[in-house]
C-alpha positions as CSV (number, residue, x, y, z in Angstrom):
1,X,-35.9,-47.1,41.4
2,X,-39.2,-45.2,40.7
3,X,-40.9,-43.6,44.1
4,X,-44.3,-45.3,44.7
5,X,-47.0,-42.6,44.2
6,X,-49.5,-44.2,46.7
7,X,-46.9,-44.0,49.3
8,X,-46.3,-40.2,49.2
9,X,-46.3,-38.7,52.4
10,X,-48.1,-35.5,51.6
11,X,-51.7,-35.5,49.9
12,X,-53.1,-32.5,47.8
13,X,-55.1,-29.9,50.2
14,X,-58.7,-29.9,49.5
15,X,-60.0,-27.1,47.6
16,X,-61.2,-23.9,49.7
17,X,-64.8,-23.6,50.4
18,X,-66.6,-20.3,49.2
19,X,-67.1,-17.5,51.9
20,X,-70.7,-17.2,51.0
21,X,-73.4,-19.7,50.3
22,X,-74.2,-20.5,46.7
23,X,-77.7,-19.0,45.7
24,X,-80.7,-21.5,45.4
25,X,-81.3,-22.5,41.7
26,X,-84.0,-20.8,40.0
27,X,-86.5,-22.8,37.8
28,X,-86.2,-20.9,34.3
29,X,-89.0,-22.8,32.2
30,X,-91.9,-25.5,33.1
31,X,-91.5,-28.7,31.2
32,X,-94.9,-29.9,30.5
33,X,-96.1,-33.6,31.5
34,X,-96.1,-35.7,28.4
35,X,-99.6,-36.7,27.2
36,X,-100.1,-40.2,26.0
37,X,-99.6,-40.4,22.2
38,X,-102.3,-41.4,20.1
39,X,-102.1,-44.7,18.0
40,X,-100.0,-44.6,15.0
41,X,-102.1,-45.2,11.9
42,X,-102.0,-48.7,10.2
43,X,-100.0,-48.8,7.3
44,X,-100.9,-51.2,4.6
45,X,-98.4,-53.5,3.0
46,X,-97.5,-51.6,-0.1
47,X,-94.5,-51.4,-2.3
48,X,-92.7,-48.2,-2.0
49,X,-92.6,-45.8,-4.9
50,X,-88.9,-46.3,-5.6
51,X,-89.5,-50.2,-5.5
52,X,-92.2,-49.8,-8.0
53,X,-90.3,-47.4,-10.4
54,X,-87.3,-50.0,-10.3
55,X,-89.7,-53.1,-11.0
56,X,-91.2,-51.2,-14.1
57,X,-88.1,-49.4,-15.6
58,X,-85.4,-52.0,-15.2
59,X,-86.6,-54.7,-17.5
60,X,-87.7,-52.0,-19.9
61,X,-84.3,-50.5,-20.1
62,X,-82.7,-53.9,-20.6
63,X,-85.2,-54.7,-23.1
64,X,-84.4,-51.3,-25.2
65,X,-80.7,-52.1,-24.8
66,X,-80.9,-55.6,-26.3
67,X,-83.4,-54.6,-29.1
68,X,-81.8,-51.3,-30.2
69,X,-80.2,-51.2,-33.6
70,X,-76.8,-50.0,-34.1
71,X,-73.1,-50.6,-33.8
72,X,-73.0,-53.0,-36.7
73,X,-72.3,-55.8,-34.4
74,X,-75.6,-57.9,-35.2
75,X,-75.1,-61.3,-33.7
76,X,-71.6,-60.9,-32.7
77,X,-72.4,-61.7,-28.9
78,X,-71.0,-64.3,-26.9
79,X,-73.3,-67.1,-28.1
80,X,-72.0,-66.4,-31.7
81,X,-69.5,-69.2,-31.5
82,X,-66.5,-67.4,-32.9
């Protein structure tokens, strides 16, 4: 049977106290009081630059890929029926 740790007869001794008092803490720096922040500028609801670039370039890339000549496959797409 295992001994019960709560029922142990001796408790650990308290840590020793120092022989002299600890020095008083000294202020090393001053923290300024926060001033109220100015109101943030109002942002208009505009599209971000990345969004605008994607809206312009994605259809252009798709159109260029669909209209480019080459590969000799003309008309052999999914809708050719073969």
